[in-house]
Wavefront OBJ file of the C-alpha trace (Angstrom):
o trace
v -51.758 -106.851 -15.841
v -51.364 -104.533 -18.855
v -51.099 -106.191 -22.332
v -47.822 -106.076 -24.068
v -49.546 -104.228 -26.995
v -50.764 -101.489 -24.804
v -47.295 -100.914 -23.120
v -45.858 -100.370 -26.587
v -48.471 -98.054 -27.636
v -47.768 -96.074 -24.397
v -44.112 -95.998 -25.015
v -44.505 -94.789 -28.696
v -46.908 -92.090 -27.438
v -44.441 -90.920 -24.775
v -41.675 -90.664 -27.390
v -43.916 -88.995 -29.978
v -43.001 -85.443 -31.241
v -46.469 -84.104 -29.984
v -45.640 -85.138 -26.113
v -42.025 -83.608 -26.497
v -41.156 -80.433 -24.421
v -42.742 -77.141 -25.777
v -39.276 -75.875 -26.291
v -38.398 -78.725 -28.791
v -41.403 -77.437 -30.971
v -39.977 -73.973 -31.021
v -42.333 -72.882 -28.378
v -41.345 -71.194 -25.238
v -42.014 -72.925 -21.942
v -44.058 -71.134 -19.264
v -41.230 -70.995 -16.771
v -38.932 -69.397 -19.530
v -41.633 -67.177 -20.406
v -42.008 -65.553 -17.097
v -38.130 -65.383 -16.980
v -38.191 -63.446 -20.335
v -40.782 -60.927 -19.185
v -39.304 -60.206 -15.893
v -35.958 -59.737 -17.225
v -37.004 -57.721 -20.226
v -39.348 -55.328 -18.295
v -36.816 -54.867 -15.521
v -33.950 -53.908 -18.064
v -36.272 -51.480 -19.755
v -37.014 -49.913 -16.372
v -33.504 -49.897 -15.289
v -32.509 -48.335 -18.740
v -35.314 -45.662 -18.186
v -33.797 -44.734 -14.883
v -30.268 -44.291 -16.680
v -31.938 -41.989 -19.270
v -33.826 -40.127 -16.712
v -30.653 -39.660 -14.799
v -28.716 -38.253 -17.712
v -31.798 -36.089 -18.857
v -31.374 -34.677 -15.320
v -27.738 -33.509 -15.908
v -28.190 -32.191 -19.530
v -31.811 -31.023 -19.843
v -32.651 -27.515 -20.254
v -35.449 -27.136 -17.699
v -35.965 -30.179 -15.497
v -39.023 -30.564 -13.025
v -38.256 -31.663 -9.527
v -38.543 -35.494 -9.851
v -34.980 -36.624 -9.181
v -35.505 -39.149 -6.193
v -39.060 -40.052 -6.708
v -39.110 -41.018 -10.502
v -35.487 -42.149 -10.511
v -35.942 -44.188 -7.437
v -39.151 -46.081 -8.420
v -37.665 -46.812 -12.068
v -34.392 -48.018 -10.626
v -35.601 -50.108 -7.572
v -38.759 -51.556 -9.463
v -36.481 -52.586 -12.336
v -33.972 -54.040 -10.217
v -36.727 -55.966 -8.191
v -37.945 -57.512 -11.305
v -34.558 -58.641 -12.374
v -34.110 -60.330 -8.886
v -37.255 -62.122 -9.435
v -36.169 -63.292 -12.815
v -32.880 -64.511 -11.500
v -34.381 -66.445 -8.777
v -35.854 -68.844 -11.572
v -32.194 -69.850 -12.545
v -30.301 -72.889 -11.230
v -28.244 -73.341 -8.208
v -24.888 -72.673 -9.930
v -25.853 -68.787 -10.066
v -26.722 -68.573 -6.343
v -23.878 -66.269 -5.509
v -24.751 -63.960 -8.333
v -28.404 -63.843 -7.171
v -27.440 -63.156 -3.578
v -25.221 -60.140 -4.580
v -28.006 -58.889 -6.796
v -30.478 -59.045 -3.950
v -28.124 -57.532 -1.488
v -27.646 -54.561 -4.031
v -31.310 -54.081 -4.126
v -31.593 -53.736 -0.295
v -28.885 -51.321 -0.189
v -30.629 -49.313 -3.239
v -34.007 -49.331 -1.311
v -32.298 -48.102 1.754
v -30.432 -45.041 0.010
v -33.627 -44.171 -1.966
v -35.847 -44.061 1.400
v -33.144 -41.809 2.903
v -33.101 -39.640 -0.173
v -36.650 -39.565 -0.629
v -37.188 -37.870 2.779
v -35.149 -34.969 1.253
v -37.710 -34.645 -1.327
v -40.920 -34.912 0.537
v -39.968 -33.082 3.713
v -39.149 -29.791 2.381
v -38.122 -28.298 5.858
v -35.793 -31.265 6.412
v -32.186 -29.380 7.033
v -30.135 -32.273 5.234
v -26.794 -32.472 7.118
v -23.783 -33.101 4.718
v -22.972 -36.277 6.114
v -26.279 -37.695 5.082
v -25.354 -37.441 1.483
v -21.919 -38.943 2.158
v -23.482 -41.881 3.841
v -25.478 -42.650 0.832
v -22.443 -42.557 -1.218
v -21.116 -45.470 0.615
v -24.617 -47.381 0.149
v -24.724 -46.632 -3.517
v -20.805 -47.439 -4.241
v -21.160 -50.984 -3.017
v -24.119 -51.991 -5.273
v -22.359 -50.222 -8.145
v -19.164 -52.692 -7.784
v -20.980 -55.847 -6.934
v -23.416 -55.578 -9.786
v -20.740 -55.236 -12.267
v -19.402 -58.516 -10.804
v -22.812 -60.235 -10.978
v -23.184 -59.037 -14.816
v -19.954 -60.775 -15.613
v -21.163 -63.915 -13.812
v -24.206 -63.984 -16.048
v -22.315 -63.092 -19.274
v -19.978 -65.971 -18.673
v -23.056 -68.319 -17.591
v -24.720 -67.446 -21.008
v -21.995 -68.671 -22.866
v -22.284 -72.093 -21.397
v -25.985 -72.498 -22.120
v -27.052 -74.791 -24.964
v -30.257 -73.175 -25.976
v -30.507 -69.982 -27.476
v -33.360 -68.620 -25.402
v -31.828 -69.289 -21.869
v -28.473 -67.669 -23.304
v -30.253 -64.431 -24.218
v -31.916 -64.577 -20.812
v -28.551 -64.312 -19.233
v -27.528 -61.323 -21.527
v -30.614 -59.500 -20.811
v -30.258 -59.838 -17.115
v -26.463 -58.963 -17.393
v -27.541 -55.846 -19.345
v -30.196 -54.794 -16.775
v -27.890 -55.283 -13.790
v -25.330 -53.232 -15.702
v -27.722 -50.377 -15.974
v -28.459 -50.530 -12.526
v -24.613 -50.358 -11.662
v -24.143 -47.231 -13.867
v -27.035 -45.357 -11.997
v -25.761 -46.344 -8.746
v -22.332 -45.194 -9.690
v -23.480 -41.853 -11.085
v -25.450 -41.279 -8.159
v -22.768 -41.603 -5.813
v -20.508 -39.412 -8.022
v -23.330 -36.845 -7.951
v -23.664 -36.982 -4.068
v -19.828 -36.958 -3.629
v -18.987 -33.978 -5.889
v -22.036 -32.035 -6.571
v -21.672 -28.434 -4.912
v -17.961 -29.174 -3.704
v -15.154 -26.619 -4.075
v -13.785 -28.648 -6.837
v -16.425 -28.188 -9.358
v -16.763 -24.433 -8.278
v -12.930 -23.713 -8.662
v -12.997 -25.650 -11.966
v -15.993 -23.612 -13.361
v -14.142 -20.433 -12.384
v -10.793 -21.741 -13.784
v -12.476 -22.123 -17.324
v -14.256 -18.562 -17.218
v -12.286 -15.935 -18.963
v -10.267 -14.332 -16.462
v -9.220 -11.231 -18.412
v -12.757 -10.490 -19.076
v -14.075 -10.481 -15.558
v -14.554 -7.929 -13.121
v -12.882 -7.989 -9.924
v -14.385 -10.740 -7.657
v -15.862 -9.960 -4.158
v -14.606 -11.468 -1.109
v -16.770 -14.543 -1.144
v -20.191 -15.502 0.304
v -21.705 -16.416 3.642
v -24.582 -18.281 4.716
v -26.633 -16.018 7.010
v -28.557 -17.672 9.727
v -30.684 -16.518 12.722
v -27.516 -16.430 14.944
v -25.548 -14.356 12.668
v -24.843 -10.933 13.859
v -22.310 -9.675 11.317
v -21.581 -10.136 7.775
v -17.996 -9.881 6.606
v -17.671 -7.555 9.766
v -20.553 -5.382 8.714
v -23.147 -5.180 11.632
v -26.575 -6.597 10.883
v -29.775 -4.687 11.982
v -32.676 -7.388 12.455
v -36.021 -5.727 11.172
v -37.906 -8.368 13.391
v -36.903 -6.361 16.405
v -36.173 -2.809 14.880
v -37.227 -0.491 12.136
v -33.623 -0.295 10.951
v -34.246 3.486 10.021
v -31.427 5.058 8.028
v -31.490 8.040 10.222
v -30.540 5.752 13.053
v -27.643 4.432 11.261
v -24.030 5.578 11.734
v -22.944 8.132 9.021
v -20.326 7.215 6.497
v -20.400 3.464 7.793
v -21.835 0.279 6.347
v -24.941 -1.505 7.929
v -26.409 -4.848 6.888
v -30.408 -4.848 7.143
v -31.984 -8.335 7.708
v -35.628 -7.807 6.447
v -36.869 -11.311 7.376
v -40.577 -11.980 6.243
v -40.518 -14.194 2.988
v -36.978 -13.204 1.982
v -34.115 -15.770 1.713
v -31.279 -16.845 -0.397
v -30.802 -20.180 -2.118
v -28.666 -20.829 0.958
v -29.576 -19.106 4.279
v -31.355 -15.856 5.117
v -31.242 -12.752 3.148
v -29.699 -9.251 3.952
v -28.928 -6.058 2.165
v -26.376 -3.240 2.698
v -26.659 0.331 3.333
v -24.061 3.102 3.295
v -25.501 6.354 5.047
v -24.441 9.266 3.152
v -25.983 12.398 1.561
v -29.679 12.172 2.226
v -30.635 14.014 -1.112
v -28.568 11.664 -3.528
v -29.236 7.914 -3.637
v -27.301 5.191 -5.481
v -29.257 1.994 -5.639
v -27.171 -0.981 -6.905
v -28.139 -4.585 -8.112
v -25.318 -6.879 -7.429
v -24.130 -9.308 -10.224
v -23.648 -12.997 -9.505
v -24.834 -15.172 -12.430
v -28.102 -17.025 -12.955
v -29.420 -20.582 -12.611
v -32.179 -22.145 -14.332
v -31.618 -25.876 -13.621
v -29.788 -28.070 -11.293
v -26.857 -28.339 -13.253
v -26.286 -24.597 -13.284
v -26.874 -24.462 -9.583
v -24.116 -27.230 -8.676
v -21.890 -25.629 -11.135
v -21.809 -22.373 -9.364
v -23.418 -20.202 -12.357
v -25.154 -18.281 -9.605
v -24.312 -16.946 -6.150
v -26.251 -18.919 -3.428
v -25.573 -16.883 -0.528
v -25.098 -13.308 0.818
v -22.035 -11.640 -0.709
v -21.092 -7.897 -0.844
v -19.435 -5.999 -3.604
v -16.303 -3.978 -2.558
v -15.131 -2.487 -6.132
v -15.577 0.057 -8.547
v -18.645 2.433 -7.615
v -19.297 0.526 -4.563
v -16.163 2.278 -2.999
v -18.628 5.221 -2.291
v -15.925 6.881 0.055
v -13.487 7.285 -2.773
v -13.383 11.042 -4.054
v -12.674 9.456 -7.503
v -16.198 7.973 -7.430
v -18.631 9.554 -9.778
v -21.227 8.968 -7.010
v -19.040 9.928 -4.228
v -20.944 11.004 -1.119
v -24.133 9.328 -1.988
v -26.294 7.189 0.129
v -25.825 3.830 -1.153
v -28.369 1.069 -0.945
v -26.795 -2.494 -2.218
v -29.473 -4.839 -3.308
v -27.601 -8.128 -2.608
v -28.140 -10.962 -5.071
v -28.378 -14.783 -3.967
v -31.501 -16.004 -5.455
v -30.063 -16.935 -9.110
v -33.187 -15.176 -10.746
v -32.180 -12.057 -11.973
v -34.033 -10.313 -8.942
v -37.419 -11.349 -10.259
v -38.106 -14.993 -9.180
v -40.868 -16.676 -6.925
v -40.306 -20.259 -7.255
v -38.896 -23.178 -5.542
v -36.976 -26.258 -7.073
v -35.324 -29.582 -5.972
v -31.758 -28.660 -6.315
v -29.631 -30.874 -3.909
v -26.279 -29.662 -2.705
v -24.369 -32.355 -1.000
v -21.455 -30.089 0.277
v -23.936 -28.186 2.443
v -26.135 -28.666 5.354
v -29.292 -27.398 3.975
v -32.699 -28.059 2.743
v -32.811 -29.797 -0.768
v -35.371 -27.513 -1.905
v -33.943 -24.122 -2.883
v -36.030 -21.049 -2.934
v -35.761 -18.503 -5.666
v -37.013 -15.406 -3.809
v -35.422 -12.727 -6.028
v -38.738 -10.789 -6.268
v -39.394 -10.971 -2.524
v -35.772 -9.928 -1.583
v -35.828 -6.992 -4.016
v -39.335 -5.902 -2.996
v -38.012 -5.730 0.672
v -35.267 -3.315 -0.252
v -37.744 -1.106 -2.266
v -39.953 -1.009 0.595
v -37.316 -0.218 3.022
v -36.075 2.568 0.920
v -39.561 4.103 0.225
v -40.041 4.074 4.075
v -36.981 6.356 4.403
v -38.853 9.201 2.927
v -41.574 8.863 5.346
v -42.167 10.019 9.056
v -41.676 13.009 10.964
v -37.744 12.743 10.481
v -37.287 10.984 7.166
v -33.737 9.836 6.445
v -33.944 10.665 2.760
v -34.960 14.076 1.255
v -37.842 14.267 -1.116
v -37.569 14.985 -4.084
v -33.959 13.533 -4.430
v -31.208 15.881 -5.948
v -30.055 12.789 -7.781
v -31.285 9.173 -8.072
v -29.096 6.708 -9.767
v -29.885 2.854 -9.988
v -27.211 0.633 -11.266
v -26.432 -3.024 -11.990
v -23.825 -4.937 -13.511
v -23.941 -8.519 -14.993
v -27.165 -10.225 -13.591
v -27.720 -6.878 -11.848
v -28.268 -5.352 -15.294
v -31.093 -7.447 -15.990
v -32.310 -6.484 -12.369
v -32.113 -2.868 -13.364
v -34.107 -3.744 -16.793
v -36.814 -5.870 -14.798
v -37.330 -3.483 -11.989
v -37.252 -0.087 -13.951
v -40.940 0.520 -14.226
v -41.603 -0.854 -10.667
v -39.076 1.525 -9.084
v -40.350 4.536 -11.220
v -43.999 3.875 -10.008
v -43.021 2.882 -6.581
v -41.142 6.095 -5.959
v -43.047 8.611 -7.861
v -42.924 12.074 -6.435
v -39.544 10.931 -4.532
v -37.343 11.874 -7.581
v -37.055 14.199 -10.441
v -37.207 12.547 -13.897
v -34.216 14.554 -15.363
v -32.301 13.741 -12.440
v -33.011 9.870 -12.405
v -30.458 7.603 -14.398
v -30.664 3.819 -14.720
v -27.570 2.071 -15.719
v -27.569 -1.515 -16.833
v -23.965 -2.461 -17.236
v -22.638 -5.770 -19.223
v -25.875 -7.866 -19.829
v -28.495 -8.107 -22.123
v -29.585 -11.734 -22.104
v -28.670 -12.216 -25.813
v -29.230 -15.497 -27.634
v -27.717 -16.773 -30.684
v -29.862 -16.005 -33.678
v -32.184 -14.033 -31.332
v -33.844 -17.551 -30.163
v -36.125 -15.473 -27.408
v -38.221 -18.695 -26.640
v -35.126 -19.785 -24.485
v -35.263 -16.475 -22.600
v -38.944 -16.768 -22.206
v -38.539 -20.525 -20.975
v -36.253 -19.296 -18.236
v -38.550 -16.245 -17.217
v -41.424 -18.864 -16.911
v -39.249 -21.125 -14.984
v -38.360 -18.674 -12.352
v -42.108 -17.720 -12.123
v -41.670 -14.179 -13.072
v -45.008 -13.498 -14.484
v -47.029 -13.952 -11.282
v -44.697 -11.702 -8.991
v -46.052 -8.430 -9.964
v -43.064 -6.908 -11.795
v -44.597 -7.120 -15.225
v -46.563 -4.108 -16.161
v -49.996 -5.006 -16.571
v -50.251 -4.072 -20.416
v -47.599 -6.708 -20.737
v -48.836 -9.453 -18.324
v -50.927 -11.643 -20.662
v -48.182 -11.728 -22.992
v -45.942 -12.944 -20.353
v -48.333 -15.659 -19.172
v -48.501 -16.613 -22.846
v -44.626 -16.926 -22.882
v -44.620 -14.252 -25.805
v -42.402 -11.628 -23.929
v -38.641 -10.963 -23.043
v -36.543 -8.632 -21.212
v -36.028 -6.537 -24.397
v -39.934 -5.965 -24.571
v -39.738 -4.699 -20.841
v -36.841 -2.157 -21.833
v -38.859 -0.880 -24.852
v -42.087 -0.587 -22.688
v -40.172 1.626 -20.133
v -38.393 3.831 -22.682
v -41.953 4.604 -24.314
v -43.424 5.053 -20.902
v -40.678 7.141 -19.133
v -39.391 9.558 -21.912
v -37.099 11.742 -19.728
v -35.644 9.178 -17.269
v -32.064 8.261 -18.824
v -31.097 4.500 -19.387
v -27.320 4.102 -19.912
v -25.613 0.798 -21.072
v -21.881 0.439 -21.031
v -21.025 -2.836 -22.851
v -18.358 -4.735 -24.575
v -18.492 -5.634 -28.233
v -17.193 -9.045 -27.480
v -18.302 -9.703 -23.771
v -16.817 -13.173 -23.061
v -19.061 -13.757 -20.113
v -22.531 -12.887 -22.046
v -21.069 -15.224 -24.900
v -20.682 -18.087 -22.368
v -24.079 -17.573 -20.738
v -25.709 -17.646 -24.309
v -23.771 -20.590 -25.395
v -24.695 -22.605 -22.192
v -28.606 -21.898 -22.484
v -28.227 -23.349 -26.129
v -25.830 -26.375 -24.838
v -28.484 -27.159 -22.129
v -31.444 -27.133 -24.655
v -30.037 -29.263 -27.279
v -27.256 -31.472 -25.812
v -28.063 -34.333 -27.820
v -27.965 -32.748 -31.045
v -25.041 -30.725 -30.482
v -23.025 -33.909 -29.320
v -24.383 -35.829 -32.298
v -23.172 -33.082 -34.859
v -19.878 -32.725 -33.170
v -19.097 -36.570 -33.056
v -20.062 -36.814 -36.951
v -17.657 -34.131 -37.794
v -20.124 -31.348 -38.408
v -18.258 -28.648 -36.759
v -19.544 -25.904 -38.827
v -23.131 -26.731 -37.914
v -22.184 -26.694 -34.199
v -20.439 -23.365 -34.517
v -23.499 -21.913 -36.141
v -25.722 -22.604 -33.138
v -23.067 -20.882 -30.968
v -21.871 -17.346 -30.418
v -18.538 -16.091 -31.770
v -17.262 -12.651 -31.413
v -18.782 -11.308 -34.637
v -22.252 -13.067 -34.155
v -22.360 -11.658 -30.417
v -21.627 -8.027 -31.819
v -24.219 -8.180 -34.570
v -26.906 -9.375 -32.073
v -25.851 -6.778 -29.548
v -26.125 -4.200 -32.230
v -29.633 -5.180 -33.321
v -30.898 -5.042 -29.737
v -29.172 -1.657 -28.985
v -30.350 -0.068 -32.226
v -33.951 -0.514 -31.021
v -33.353 1.274 -27.742
v -31.221 3.911 -29.384
v -34.647 5.042 -31.113
v -35.452 6.636 -27.945
v -33.363 9.990 -27.101
v -33.174 9.129 -23.332
v -31.055 6.115 -24.084
v -27.369 6.153 -24.541
v -24.616 3.333 -25.061
v -20.909 3.227 -24.354
v -19.724 0.619 -26.663
v -16.084 -0.609 -25.671
v -13.938 -2.405 -28.144
v -13.118 -5.133 -25.546
v -14.241 -8.574 -24.203
v -14.637 -6.990 -20.709
v -17.538 -7.717 -18.337
v -18.464 -5.411 -15.439
v -17.355 -1.919 -15.937
v -18.677 -0.278 -12.997
v -16.692 -2.351 -10.630
v -13.414 -1.043 -12.215
v -11.848 1.360 -9.922
v -11.932 5.093 -10.942
v -8.593 5.033 -12.365
v -9.324 2.293 -14.830
v -12.808 3.752 -15.601
v -10.972 6.921 -16.420
v -8.574 5.069 -18.753
v -11.679 3.155 -20.452
v -12.869 4.687 -23.700
v -14.631 3.288 -26.724
v -11.349 2.504 -28.494
v -10.395 -0.057 -25.302
v -10.093 -0.781 -21.667
v -6.707 0.888 -21.151
v -6.901 3.175 -24.069
v -6.344 6.371 -21.906
v -7.169 8.634 -24.799
v -4.573 7.522 -27.280
v -6.346 9.740 -29.976
v -8.649 12.655 -29.541
v -11.248 11.142 -31.688
v -11.646 7.663 -29.722
v -14.589 9.193 -27.737
v -15.208 10.193 -23.961
v -13.773 8.636 -21.129
v -16.143 6.158 -19.378
v -15.585 7.933 -15.935
v -16.726 11.290 -17.419
v -19.641 9.328 -19.270
v -21.138 7.905 -16.056
v -21.145 11.201 -14.207
v -24.902 12.106 -13.512
v -23.963 15.888 -14.664
v -22.736 14.736 -17.857
v -25.129 14.654 -21.095
v -24.381 11.124 -22.333
v -24.369 10.309 -25.881
v -24.010 7.136 -27.841
v -20.131 6.393 -27.974
v -18.460 3.988 -30.288
v -15.014 4.361 -31.991
v -15.031 3.728 -35.520
v -11.807 2.943 -37.470
v -12.233 3.166 -41.174
v -11.694 -0.003 -43.285
v -12.511 -2.548 -40.698
v -14.502 -5.570 -41.609
v -18.177 -5.749 -40.366
v -18.907 -6.853 -36.802
v -15.222 -7.073 -36.063
v -12.519 -4.681 -34.437
v -13.735 -0.983 -34.260
v -16.465 -1.207 -36.483
v -19.722 0.976 -35.535
v -22.962 0.181 -37.221
v -24.614 3.017 -38.622
v -28.180 1.879 -37.429
v -27.199 3.792 -34.135
v -26.793 7.348 -34.020
v -23.149 7.707 -32.888
v -21.870 11.177 -31.613
v -17.927 11.157 -31.407
v -16.948 12.595 -28.078
v -13.705 14.351 -27.749
v -10.998 12.791 -25.451
v -8.402 14.732 -23.699
v -5.493 13.665 -21.656
l 1 2 3 4 5 6 7 8 9 10 11 12 13 14 15 16 17 18 19 20 21 22 23 24 25 26 27 28 29 30 31 32 33 34 35 36 37 38 39 40 41 42 43 44 45 46 47 48 49 50 51 52 53 54 55 56 57 58 59 60 61 62 63 64 65 66 67 68 69 70 71 72 73 74 75 76 77 78 79 80 81 82 83 84 85 86 87 88 89 90 91 92 93 94 95 96 97 98 99 100 101 102 103 104 105 106 107 108 109 110 111 112 113 114 115 116 117 118 119 120 121 122 123 124 125 126 127 128 129 130 131 132 133 134 135 136 137 138 139 140 141 142 143 144 145 146 147 148 149 150 151 152 153 154 155 156 157 158 159 160 161 162 163 164 165 166 167 168 169 170 171 172 173 174 175 176 177 178 179 180 181 182 183 184 185 186 187 188 189 190 191 192 193 194 195 196 197 198 199 200 201 202 203 204 205 206 207 208 209 210 211 212 213 214 215 216 217 218 219 220 221 222 223 224 225 226 227 228 229 230 231 232 233 234 235 236 237 238 239 240 241 242 243 244 245 246 247 248 249 250 251 252 253 254 255 256 257 258 259 260 261 262 263 264 265 266 267 268 269 270 271 272 273 274 275 276 277 278 279 280 281 282 283 284 285 286 287 288 289 290 291 292 293 294 295 296 297 298 299 300 301 302 303 304 305 306 307 308 309 310 311 312 313 314 315 316 317 318 319 320 321 322 323 324 325 326 327 328 329 330 331 332 333 334 335 336 337 338 339 340 341 342 343 344 345 346 347 348 349 350 351 352 353 354 355 356 357 358 359 360 361 362 363 364 365 366 367 368 369 370 371 372 373 374 375 376 377 378 379 380 381 382 383 384 385 386 387 388 389 390 391 392 393 394 395 396 397 398 399 400 401 402 403 404 405 406 407 408 409 410 411 412 413 414 415 416 417 418 419 420 421 422 423 424 425 426 427 428 429 430 431 432 433 434 435 436 437 438 439 440 441 442 443 444 445 446 447 448 449 450 451 452 453 454 455 456 457 458 459 460 461 462 463 464 465 466 467 468 469 470 471 472 473 474 475 476 477 478 479 480 481 482 483 484 485 486 487 488 489 490 491 492 493 494 495 496 497 498 499 500 501 502 503 504 505 506 507 508 509 510 511 512 513 514 515 516 517 518 519 520 521 522 523 524 525 526 527 528 529 530 531 532 533 534 535 536 537 538 539 540 541 542 543 544 545 546 547 548 549 550 551 552 553 554 555 556 557 558 559 560 561 562 563 564 565 566 567 568 569 570 571 572 573 574 575 576 577 578 579 580 581 582 583 584 585 586 587 588 589 590 591 592 593 594 595 596 597 598 599 600 601 602 603 604 605 606 607 608 609 610 611 612 613 614 615 616 617 618 619 620 621 622 623 624 625 626 627 628 629 630 631
């Protein structure tokens, strides 16, 4: 038997402070330490998933990491939270089961979505995205409920550590719910007509050129596009001389060409074989996923039918020309060579979108060049008149491709009979922040396409070049080839694009300044009419140093003059879009100024007494020549 004294000693030892649980001495018990680590790390990972998702929506340039990185962060964080929750008592059994079921749903969704990333040729049907909406929305709902359970459970806990563990777990599950809800919204609405219609509704309707007739995704089985027959170069030469006279024909070049959605075609109107009008279509530009799903660029084939595209209209200054339309559906100003992971759930297509603007345009140039060759060429050499025109994004295409076109078609044109028209786009940035434009050019992969002249190539690779540098280089290199720019002083579309570039680059700082009431600081980083006009004049004054350059500056906010019908082109003067020669001194009519037989001069209407950079003010840094306007 144990002596009575020994029993009393054991009793005292068992109740002594040194033998009490570690937690009563302020230490963390091993099992609680495990819970703490699992919950804290899991919550941090889920928060990182939420931040990465928001970064995807707001970042200026975002790499193609959506499902792999986002999925790993979210699922691994959620898994750690579930492991931590399993350490809790049976009273949280229901909440733990909800969290585990939600984790299984998320894992299934990310396996399905991961396949759209890792298998680039996978044509994802639209229902695939919608099925994942259902898989995501259920975890979002049940995890909010589970978070509430743990918050309520925390209030009943006596010890502070366990209470905080409950709060941390509730916060982590709430982050997971937020990401699941945002993913379901993304998959449900991105690329849908509702978003596209909204974007179009907030654009300045009075400042936009007439719209086309829509877009069409061209596939291997497509035989006509908007009732225009397609000639497929995979089984035909599609020679101009074999095309019907005074009719449209769409040409499908095949090869490495393609739109963001579907196959690529360009369009040809066979007219006078000694006069050629080569047009670059407008259609916006995309430099990240939000601009793509926000319909800021044309993703599929569409034709322009307005303005100078009405080649059969006798009032057209290019009436009777053979017209080659460089269709635009790559979102990269006709110069890109890259591929990006841009999902568009409203479409059945690969989640990887190719930006093949360079390959598309090159196919048009090679086809056009071939029409000068052979025993029976479709085009006369040298051309009597060669006009290359582009509006909006097409204006950027004209500026980027000018040097290549002149070198490629050397001997096929006459310098003094060749005109480039860059209508309504310069790629201006607030306070001349050219780094943004350089970043976009790099994102499109422009430097390695071959479009950059060799003297400028290294600068392009060093991100030390912009479109203005290319224009100046071409003006210096080709002194007898005219470059014309019809521009609005307060072009609302250019202002919007300039502001969007800034907004995507500095979203957090702009939002912070706005919420803190520093509205003047926000305005200073965005365009207004006067700052845009000042920036425009700074660029144009550099070009105006070359005598073959001319600008037609209109006191308006319009965008896309060359898509105006001849009657409106005739009514447009530097004084306004519908001025119609209100005074003799307002300058030339735009229709007359665009005529290849006209000797163009710099046109701007200068009204005395106007404040700088507003109204009819014309800066003296540009040599204006006041034209005479007659009724």
